[in-house]
C-alpha positions, 0 to 999 in steps of 0.5 A: 362706577363704584363696583368697579371702583379702581381703589383696589388695584390700586391697593393690591398694587402698593402691597405686592410692590415691597415684597417683590422687592424683597423677593429679590433681594434675597434670592441675590444673596443666597448661592445656586447650587450647581446640579449635575446633568443628567442624560436621558441614558443615565435615566434609563440605566440608573446610572448616577450622575458622575461629576456631583461636587460634595455640598450637592445633594443627589436627589433620584426620583425613585417609582415605588409600587404604591406610586406606581398605580398613579402612572399605570391605570389599568391594561389594555384588553383588546384582540388587537392587545392580545395579539401583541403579546407573541412579539413581548409587547404589552399595552397600559392606559397611563396617566396623561401626565407620564412620561417613558422613564416613569412608565417604564420605573412603574413596569420595573416596580410593580412586575419586576421587569424592566423594559427594553421599549416604551411607546406612547401614543396620545389618543383622542375620544370619540364624538357621541351622540345619546338622542340630541345631546352630543359630547365627546369621550375623553382623551387618554393615553397608550403606551407598548411595552416592549419587553426582553426576550423570555420575560413576560407579565401575568397582566389578565391575572386581575382584569 
């Protein structure tokens, strides 16, 4: 029982209890800032929120070209992706944490083209076997980006 004694847990509980009380008292005294509601359409179009109070700071998340590579991993070069290019659709391997808005902003930052639509799909890794050893490839995320008519992206230059 000496290894699993209750003394350590009692000491840590006593130390953390006063801190929680102090944090709760600080949270009650600090007034909350009112945040403006931003719709999905505003995020896609880049329009600033309309009703913002003078004291509230408007922090708009922009994707710069150097941060865009965190969201866009690489263009997907397959036969099916090449056939989609005739319909003005381009396929990319993207980060698992990226959402449609971040991907659209990354495409605009890198290629200078604002996409009409971004479709995402999660691809499950295949189960593989090498001799007696069995495993699975990593799961990944695919984005199909639709561009306006007449707009193109030169994907295969650096691939």
